[in-house]
C-alpha positions as CSV (number, residue, x, y, z in Angstrom):
1,M,86.8,-27.0,18.4
2,R,83.3,-27.3,17.7
3,R,82.7,-29.6,20.7
4,T,84.4,-27.2,23.0
5,V,82.9,-24.0,22.0
6,A,79.3,-26.1,22.5
7,T,80.5,-27.2,25.6
8,S,81.1,-23.7,26.6
9,I,77.5,-22.3,25.5
10,I,76.2,-25.1,27.4
11,V,77.4,-24.2,30.6
12,F,77.0,-21.0,30.1
13,A,73.1,-21.2,29.6
14,V,73.5,-23.4,32.6
15,M,74.7,-20.8,34.8
16,M,72.7,-18.1,33.2
17,L,69.3,-20.3,33.7
18,G,70.5,-21.3,37.4
19,T,71.2,-17.4,38.1
20,L,67.5,-16.6,36.8
21,V,66.2,-19.0,38.6
22,T,68.2,-18.3,42.0
23,I,66.6,-14.6,41.3
24,L,63.3,-15.4,41.0
25,Y,63.3,-17.9,44.2
26,A,64.7,-14.9,45.8
27,K,61.9,-12.4,44.7
28,G,59.4,-15.2,45.9
29,Y,58.2,-17.1,42.5
30,R,57.6,-20.6,42.7
31,F,57.3,-23.2,40.4
32,I,54.3,-25.4,40.9
33,P,53.4,-27.8,38.7
34,Q,49.9,-28.7,37.2
35,K,47.7,-31.7,36.4
36,N,47.6,-30.8,32.9
37,G,51.3,-30.6,32.6
38,T,51.8,-27.3,32.9
39,T,53.7,-24.8,35.0
40,I,52.8,-21.7,37.1
41,V,55.2,-19.3,37.8
42,E,53.8,-17.3,41.1
43,G,54.8,-14.3,42.5
44,T,55.1,-14.4,46.6
45,G,56.1,-12.3,49.4
46,L,58.2,-12.9,52.5
47,L,57.0,-13.0,55.5
48,V,60.0,-12.5,58.6
49,A,58.5,-13.5,62.4
50,T,60.7,-12.8,65.4
51,S,60.2,-12.8,69.2
52,E,61.7,-12.3,72.6
53,P,62.0,-14.9,73.8
54,D,62.5,-16.9,70.6
55,G,60.8,-20.6,69.6
56,A,57.2,-19.1,70.0
57,K,54.7,-20.9,67.4
58,V,53.8,-18.4,64.1
59,H,49.9,-19.3,63.3
60,V,49.1,-17.7,59.9
61,N,45.0,-17.3,59.6
62,G,44.5,-19.5,62.4
63,E,46.9,-22.6,60.6
64,L,50.4,-23.3,62.7
65,L,52.9,-22.6,60.0
66,T,56.2,-22.4,61.7
67,A,58.2,-21.1,64.6
68,T,59.8,-17.6,65.0
69,N,63.0,-16.9,63.8
70,N,61.9,-18.5,60.6
71,T,60.7,-17.5,57.0
72,L,57.5,-18.0,55.4
73,N,56.1,-17.7,51.5
74,L,53.2,-16.3,51.5
75,S,50.8,-15.2,48.2
76,P,50.1,-11.1,48.4
77,G,46.9,-10.5,50.4
78,E,46.1,-9.5,54.4
79,Y,47.0,-12.0,56.9
80,D,46.3,-12.5,60.8
81,V,49.5,-13.5,62.3
82,E,49.5,-15.1,66.0
83,I,52.5,-15.7,67.7
84,V,52.1,-17.8,70.8
85,K,54.5,-19.5,73.4
86,E,53.6,-21.6,76.4
87,G,53.6,-19.1,79.6
88,Y,53.5,-15.6,77.7
89,F,50.7,-13.6,76.5
90,P,49.9,-14.2,72.8
91,W,51.0,-11.4,70.3
92,K,48.7,-10.8,67.4
93,K,48.8,-8.2,64.4
94,K,47.2,-7.7,60.7
95,V,50.0,-8.0,58.3
96,I,49.9,-7.0,54.7
97,V,52.3,-9.3,52.4
98,Q,53.1,-7.9,49.0
99,K,54.6,-9.3,46.1
100,E,58.5,-9.7,46.2
101,I,58.6,-7.9,49.4
102,V,60.1,-8.6,52.8
103,T,57.3,-8.1,55.6
104,Q,58.9,-8.0,59.5
105,V,57.0,-8.7,62.2
106,Q,58.5,-8.8,65.5
107,A,56.8,-9.7,68.9
108,L,57.7,-9.1,72.5
109,L,56.4,-11.8,74.8
110,L,55.6,-11.2,78.0
111,P,54.9,-13.7,81.0
112,I,51.4,-14.3,81.8
113,A,52.6,-14.8,85.8
114,P,55.5,-12.2,85.9
115,K,58.1,-12.8,89.4
116,L,57.4,-9.8,92.0
117,E,60.7,-8.5,93.9
118,A,60.7,-6.3,96.3
119,V,64.0,-3.5,96.0
120,T,63.5,-1.6,99.2
121,L,63.2,-2.8,102.3
122,I,62.7,0.1,104.7
123,G,59.8,1.9,102.8
124,A,59.8,4.2,99.9
125,Q,57.8,7.7,99.5
126,N,57.6,10.0,97.1
127,P,59.7,8.5,94.2
128,I,60.6,10.2,90.8
129,V,62.7,8.9,88.0
130,D,65.6,11.0,86.5
131,P,65.1,12.5,83.1
132,L,67.6,9.9,81.5
133,N,65.8,7.0,83.4
134,G,68.5,5.6,84.9
135,Q,67.9,6.8,89.0
136,I,65.0,6.9,91.1
137,G,65.2,9.1,93.9
138,Y,63.0,8.2,97.2
139,T,62.6,9.2,100.7
140,V,62.4,6.8,104.0
141,I,60.6,7.6,106.9
142,S,59.9,4.1,108.5
143,A,63.7,3.7,109.7
144,T,65.9,5.6,112.1
145,E,67.0,8.8,112.0
146,E,70.2,7.9,110.2
147,R,68.8,5.6,108.0
148,N,65.7,8.2,107.3
149,G,66.4,10.6,104.5
150,I,66.8,10.7,100.8
151,Y,67.9,7.4,98.5
152,I,69.0,6.9,94.9
153,L,68.3,3.9,93.5
154,D,70.8,3.6,90.7
155,M,69.3,1.2,87.8
156,N,72.2,0.8,85.6
157,A,74.2,-0.8,88.8
158,N,75.9,-3.8,88.4
159,P,73.2,-6.3,87.8
160,L,75.4,-9.3,89.3
161,L,74.5,-7.4,92.5
162,T,71.3,-7.7,94.2
163,L,68.8,-4.9,93.6
164,G,68.7,-3.7,97.1
165,S,72.4,-3.1,96.9
166,A,71.7,-1.0,94.2
167,A,70.5,2.0,96.5
168,R,72.8,4.5,98.0
169,Q,71.7,6.9,100.8
170,I,72.5,10.6,99.6
171,T,71.3,12.6,102.8
172,S,70.1,11.3,106.6
173,S,67.4,12.9,108.8
174,A,69.8,13.0,111.9
175,R,70.1,17.1,111.2
176,I,67.6,17.9,109.0
177,D,64.3,16.0,108.1
178,F,64.7,15.0,104.9
179,S,62.0,12.0,104.9
180,T,59.1,13.8,103.5
181,A,61.2,16.2,101.0
182,T,60.1,16.0,97.4
183,L,62.6,15.6,94.9
184,L,63.3,17.3,91.6
185,F,66.4,15.9,89.4
186,S,68.5,18.4,87.3
187,P,68.3,17.6,83.5
188,E,71.6,15.4,83.8
189,G,70.5,13.5,86.9
190,D,73.7,14.4,88.6
191,Q,71.9,16.9,91.1
192,A,68.1,17.2,93.0
193,L,66.5,19.4,94.9
194,A,65.0,18.6,97.9
195,S,62.2,20.3,99.6
196,V,61.5,20.5,103.3
197,G,59.5,21.9,105.5
198,S,56.0,22.5,107.0
199,S,52.8,23.6,105.6
200,T,53.1,26.9,107.9
201,N,55.6,29.5,108.9
202,A,56.4,30.8,112.1
203,T,53.5,33.4,112.1
204,G,51.1,30.3,111.8
205,S,49.9,31.2,107.9
206,G,51.7,30.4,104.5
207,A,54.1,28.0,103.6
208,F,57.6,27.6,104.6
209,T,59.7,25.7,102.8
210,T,63.6,25.2,102.6
211,T,65.3,23.8,99.4
212,Y,68.6,21.7,99.5
213,L,70.8,21.0,96.5
214,L,72.3,17.4,96.3
215,R,74.6,15.6,94.4
216,T,73.4,12.4,93.6
217,N,76.2,10.4,93.3
218,G,77.5,10.3,96.9
219,F,76.3,11.2,100.4
220,N,75.6,15.0,101.3
221,D,77.1,16.0,104.5
222,N,76.6,19.5,104.7
223,P,73.5,20.0,101.9
224,Q,73.6,23.5,100.5
225,N,70.7,25.7,101.1
226,V,69.5,27.0,98.2
227,T,66.2,28.6,99.1
228,A,67.0,32.2,98.0
229,T,68.3,31.0,94.9
230,I,66.0,28.6,93.7
231,D,64.2,30.7,91.0
232,T,67.8,31.2,89.1
233,I,68.5,27.4,89.5
234,L,65.4,26.2,88.0
235,E,65.9,29.2,85.1
236,E,69.4,27.6,84.4
237,W,67.9,24.1,84.5
238,A,65.1,24.7,81.8
239,V,67.7,26.5,79.9
240,L,69.8,23.2,79.6
241,Q,66.7,21.1,78.9
242,N,65.4,23.5,76.2
243,K,69.1,23.3,74.8
244,K,68.6,19.4,74.8
245,D,65.6,19.7,73.1
246,Q,66.4,21.8,70.7
247,K,69.4,19.6,69.9
248,R,67.2,16.6,69.3
249,I,65.0,18.6,66.8
250,D,68.1,19.6,65.0
251,S,69.3,16.3,64.7
252,L,66.3,15.2,62.4
253,P,66.0,15.4,58.8
254,R,65.6,18.9,57.7
255,K,62.6,18.3,56.2
256,L,61.1,17.2,59.6
257,R,61.9,20.2,61.9
258,P,59.4,22.3,60.8
259,L,56.8,19.6,61.0
260,V,57.8,18.7,64.3
261,R,58.0,22.7,65.9
262,A,54.7,23.4,64.4
263,N,52.7,20.0,65.3
264,F,54.5,18.5,68.2
265,K,53.8,18.9,71.6
266,N,55.4,17.3,74.9
267,A,57.3,15.3,72.6
268,K,58.8,12.1,74.2
269,Y,61.4,10.3,72.0
270,S,62.3,6.6,71.8
271,P,65.4,5.4,73.1
272,E,66.8,4.8,69.9
273,L,65.3,8.6,68.6
274,D,63.7,6.9,65.5
275,K,60.0,7.3,66.9
276,V,58.2,10.5,68.7
277,L,55.6,10.5,71.0
278,Y,53.4,13.4,71.2
279,E,50.1,15.5,71.7
280,A,48.7,17.5,68.6
281,S,49.0,20.9,69.4
282,T,46.7,21.9,66.6
283,S,44.3,20.1,64.0
284,A,46.4,19.9,60.8
285,T,47.4,17.4,58.2
286,L,50.7,16.0,58.2
287,P,52.4,16.4,54.5
288,L,54.4,13.6,53.4
289,V,58.3,14.0,54.0
290,I,59.5,10.5,52.3
291,T,58.3,10.1,48.8
292,P,57.6,7.7,47.2
293,R,56.4,5.8,50.4
294,L,59.1,3.1,51.4
295,I,58.0,-0.5,50.8
296,G,57.7,-3.0,53.3
297,A,56.8,-0.4,55.7
298,N,54.4,-1.3,58.9
299,S,51.1,-2.4,57.3
300,T,49.1,-0.6,60.3
301,P,47.0,2.2,59.0
302,E,48.2,5.4,59.9
303,Q,46.5,8.7,60.7
304,R,47.9,11.9,59.0
305,S,44.8,14.2,60.3
306,L,46.0,15.4,63.8
307,K,43.4,16.6,65.7
308,T,44.1,18.6,68.9
309,G,44.8,17.0,71.9
310,N,45.1,13.8,70.9
311,L,48.7,12.0,71.3
312,Y,50.2,10.0,68.5
313,V,53.5,8.3,67.4
314,Y,55.5,9.5,64.8
315,D,57.7,6.8,63.0
316,I,60.7,9.0,62.1
317,K,62.4,6.2,59.6
318,E,59.3,5.2,57.5
319,D,57.3,8.4,57.7
320,R,54.1,7.3,59.1
321,N,51.9,8.3,62.1
322,Y,49.5,6.6,64.1
323,L,46.9,7.2,66.5
324,L,47.6,6.0,70.1
325,N,45.1,7.6,72.1
326,E,42.0,10.3,71.7
327,A,40.9,12.9,73.4
328,N,37.4,13.2,73.3
329,N,36.6,16.1,75.7
330,P,38.9,18.8,77.2
331,D,39.1,17.3,80.4
332,A,39.8,13.8,79.3
333,I,42.7,12.0,81.1
334,K,45.9,11.2,79.0
335,P,47.5,8.1,80.0
336,N,51.2,8.4,81.0
337,F,53.1,6.4,78.1
338,I,56.7,5.2,79.2
339,W,59.0,4.2,76.3
340,H,60.1,0.5,76.5
341,P,63.8,0.4,76.0
342,D,63.3,-1.5,72.4
343,S,61.4,1.6,71.2
344,N,58.8,-0.4,69.5
345,H,56.9,-0.9,72.7
346,L,55.0,1.3,75.4
347,F,53.5,1.3,78.8
348,Y,50.7,3.1,80.2
349,I,48.4,2.9,82.9
350,Q,44.5,2.8,82.5
351,D,41.7,2.0,85.7
352,R,44.7,1.0,87.9
353,R,46.3,-1.6,85.7
354,I,49.5,-1.7,83.5
355,Y,49.3,-2.0,80.2
356,I,51.7,-2.6,76.8
357,T,51.3,-1.8,73.7
358,G,52.9,-1.4,70.5
359,F,54.2,1.8,69.5
360,D,51.4,2.3,66.3
361,G,48.9,1.3,69.1
362,I,48.4,-2.4,68.0
363,N,48.2,-5.4,70.4
364,R,47.6,-4.0,73.5
365,T,47.9,-6.2,76.7
366,N,47.3,-5.7,80.6
367,I,50.5,-7.3,82.1
368,Y,49.5,-6.3,85.6
369,S,46.4,-5.8,88.0
370,G,47.9,-6.2,91.2
371,P,47.9,-3.6,93.8
372,F,50.4,-0.6,93.1
373,V,50.2,3.2,93.5
374,P,49.3,4.2,90.3
375,D,51.0,7.7,90.2
376,F,54.6,6.0,89.8
377,F,55.8,3.2,87.6
378,T,58.9,3.0,85.4
379,V,60.8,0.4,83.2
380,W,64.4,-0.5,83.9
381,P,66.9,0.2,81.3
382,N,67.5,-3.1,79.9
383,G,63.7,-3.8,79.4
384,S,64.0,-6.7,81.9
385,R,61.5,-5.4,84.0
386,I,59.0,-2.3,85.4
387,L,59.0,-1.1,88.8
388,I,56.0,-0.1,91.0
389,L,55.4,1.1,94.4
390,T,52.8,-1.0,96.6
391,N,52.3,-2.4,99.9
392,L,50.8,-5.2,98.8
393,N,47.5,-4.1,100.4
394,S,49.1,-5.0,104.1
395,T,47.9,-1.8,106.1
396,D,50.7,-2.6,108.4
397,S,53.2,-2.3,106.1
398,P,55.1,0.9,104.3
399,Y,55.4,1.0,100.7
400,N,58.1,-0.1,98.9
401,L,59.0,-0.5,95.5
402,Y,59.3,-3.8,93.8
403,T,60.1,-4.6,90.4
404,L,57.6,-7.1,88.1
405,S,59.8,-9.3,85.8
406,L,59.1,-9.0,82.0
407,K,61.3,-12.3,80.9
């Protein structure tokens, strides 16, 4: 009987010890034997490094330690992490590892020599992206009257189709010359306004423009002339857009809503709606919304003191705010930032070059320096490529839409 009790106690003790060791190991503690026979129990933190594409090398403070999609145990402190893969731009960031905390780094690796592929072949003018970033409207002037007109490129079309076959013609210039029209999408992208005309009217003075309302999902045999009611249509679209913007604000946590209304201007929400790019409408200090602060949050230093005109990104989930672009003077040019579909990166143009940056302003990389029209570029909805307008510096060729592969 006593032997049975003793055995049970020993088994229970071993199980408890094993459980304790497992818990300590999971929290980052390591048992390190010393020369004098003693053992040190050291608390570490976990660094989880992932990349797209995977299989990249992870260097920590200049030393190759592992490959991506793996976990490292590191002593608490600040580290220089570099993720590299042959044929791709390197990714770098300073990270802070804390005791018993999991720190994550996610690297988006972009090819050094991206593939350039033509989407249109008969020319493209005045391209414009719909508010949902799913369609591009453009005009064609360099073909026949039947083929000239307005086209819609559907970026959500079947990926098995060729890129060019995703474009559909919605008007021709056989009866009305739409080849030089300027376009404006409705908030839902299901309609578009096309304004055509000359710079002078019949009397030889002033502007004379006719505006047509078009469906974007098919060919318009009889475009509707809405010149007389254009103001009413624009007002209706503005009301619809304001409702959409208000709905986004109402979906935020209650504490955030007055913060956004009081300080955010020209807000652009990320595709996942977990971050917002905005211009500071006033100089102020953002109050803390989440207290106590989240552990294991992004270690990039934040900026909660707002300056009017500066561009920032606010991370809704982590309640952290990052300076993206500083307006040195009232006439400073602000880059047109476009969200990457992963909601963790932004594209922008500067000095006729295309860059990508982390949402916190870290790891800015020049991904394209070739010829393109700087007034237009956008990212494909699945993040696989960006779209530019260029004639590749050929004066004998019309401008066409090209994709630049990101994978």
